[in-house]
C-alpha positions in Angstrom: 100.8 66.5 61.9 98.6 69.4 61.2 97.3 69.4 64.9 101.1 69.7 66.2 101.8 72.4 63.8 98.6 74.4 64.8 99.5 73.8 68.6 103.1 75.2 68.1 101.7 78.2 66.2 99.1 78.8 69.0 101.8 78.5 71.7 104.1 80.9 70.0 101.5 83.5 69.4 100.4 83.3 73.1 104.1 84.4 73.9 104.2 87.1 71.4 104.4 90.6 72.8 101.4 92.9 72.0 102.5 96.3 70.8 99.9 99.1 70.0 100.2 102.2 67.9 100.1 105.5 69.9 98.9 108.0 67.2 100.0 111.6 67.3 97.9 113.7 69.7 97.1 113.8 73.4 97.4 110.5 75.2 96.1 109.7 78.6 99.3 107.9 80.0 97.7 107.3 83.6 94.8 108.7 85.2 96.9 111.3 86.8 98.4 112.9 83.6 98.4 113.0 79.8 100.9 114.0 77.2 101.0 115.1 73.7 103.1 113.5 70.9 103.7 114.9 67.6 104.6 111.6 66.0 103.5 107.9 66.2 105.1 105.5 68.6 104.9 101.8 69.3 103.7 101.1 72.8 104.1 98.1 75.3 102.9 97.7 78.8 106.0 96.5 80.9 106.0 96.1 84.8 104.4 99.2 86.0 105.0 101.5 83.1 103.9 102.1 79.6 106.9 102.1 77.2 107.1 103.8 73.9 109.5 103.2 71.0 110.1 104.1 67.3 113.2 102.2 66.4 113.2 99.4 69.1 113.5 99.4 72.7 117.3 98.7 72.7 117.9 101.9 70.6 115.5 104.4 72.2 112.4 104.5 74.5 110.2 106.5 76.5 109.0 105.1 79.7 105.9 106.5 81.6 106.2 105.0 85.2 102.8 105.0 86.7 102.5 106.4 90.3 104.6 104.0 92.5 103.1 104.0 95.9 105.1 104.4 99.1 106.9 100.9 99.5 106.5 100.1 95.8 109.1 99.1 93.4 110.3 100.8 90.3 110.6 97.6 88.5 108.2 95.1 89.9 110.2 92.0 88.7 113.4 92.5 90.9 114.3 89.6 93.2 113.3 90.4 96.7 117.0 90.6 97.9 117.8 93.4 95.5 114.8 95.5 95.5 114.9 99.1 96.1 111.6 100.4 97.3 110.1 104.0 96.8 109.5 106.0 99.9 107.1 108.9 99.8 109.6 111.0 101.9 112.5 110.6 99.6 114.4 113.7 98.5 114.9 114.3 94.9 118.5 113.3 95.2 117.5 110.0 96.8 115.0 109.4 94.1 117.7 110.0 91.4 119.9 107.7 93.1 117.3 105.2 93.3 116.8 105.4 89.5 120.6 105.1 88.9 120.6 102.0 91.1 117.8 100.5 89.3 119.8 101.1 86.0 122.7 99.2 87.4 120.6 96.4 88.7 119.1 96.0 85.1 122.6 95.6 83.7 123.8 99.0 82.8 127.4 99.8 83.5 129.3 102.9 84.5 125.9 104.7 85.4 126.6 108.3 86.2 124.0 110.7 87.4 124.2 114.3 86.0 122.5 117.7 86.5 119.8 117.1 89.1 117.5 120.1 88.8 114.2 121.5 89.7 111.6 121.1 86.9 108.1 121.5 86.3 105.9 118.3 85.8 102.7 119.7 84.1 101.6 122.5 86.5 103.3 121.2 89.7 106.9 121.1 90.9 109.0 118.2 90.0 112.5 117.4 89.0 114.8 116.3 86.2 118.0 114.9 85.7 120.2 113.0 83.1 122.1 109.7 83.3 125.0 108.7 81.2 125.6 104.8 81.1 126.8 101.9 79.1 124.2 99.3 77.9 124.9 95.6 78.8 126.4 95.5 75.3 128.8 98.2 75.9 127.2 100.8 73.9 127.2 104.4 75.2 123.7 105.6 76.2 122.0 108.4 77.9 118.8 109.0 79.7 116.6 112.2 80.2 114.4 111.8 83.4 111.4 113.9 84.6 109.4 113.2 87.6 107.3 114.4 90.6 106.0 113.1 93.7 102.2 113.7 94.1 99.7 112.1 96.7 102.6 110.1 97.9 103.1 108.5 94.5 106.2 108.6 92.2 105.6 109.4 88.6 108.5 109.5 86.2 109.1 109.9 82.5 112.3 108.3 81.2 113.7 108.9 77.8 116.5 106.6 76.9 118.7 106.0 73.8 122.1 105.1 72.6 124.4 108.1 72.2 125.3 107.2 68.7 122.4 108.6 66.8 119.2 107.5 68.4 119.2 109.5 71.6 119.6 112.8 69.8 117.3 111.6 66.9 114.2 111.9 69.1 115.4 114.1 71.9 113.5 117.2 70.8 110.3 115.3 70.6 110.7 113.6 74.0 111.5 117.1 75.5 108.1 118.3 73.8 106.3 115.3 75.3 107.7 116.1 78.8 106.7 119.6 78.5 103.3 118.9 77.4 102.4 116.9 80.7 98.9 117.9 81.5 97.6 116.8 84.9 94.1 115.1 84.7 93.1 115.1 88.5 
């Protein structure tokens, strides 16, 4: 009986998600850039991104999408029939529409792109935009997106949260993190 119990515990622990603590301070998110946070976050590696949260991923998250190469996918786990590859020659509008489409493919409803604008990404030109949407559970949510294309790779920072409380709760910190981008190369 003890061996069955031990086997079950080992199997369950192997399936457990590994979170790490991101301490306040400057953090290398990729080899391309680092950011500075004033508070601690829980971090998880997911697809081609590092994702941070404080209260839980369903409530708010900060996603750092690592340099997607030409032809690569925003989310690696899509089925092949529905994939939306990044192309290095995409306009900022096309990239914003790709992100909106990805939100929809991931289960968001009534996804609406708002206020596409030029925005610095560290010391280089980039873009920013907002997205309003409903979660799969029907909660109103919002996303703040910042990104750039450099060396034919797409880099994105996406802050999401439910409109009720959580998006606004860490919005100033998310903006400060985006403004703190420092290019490493």
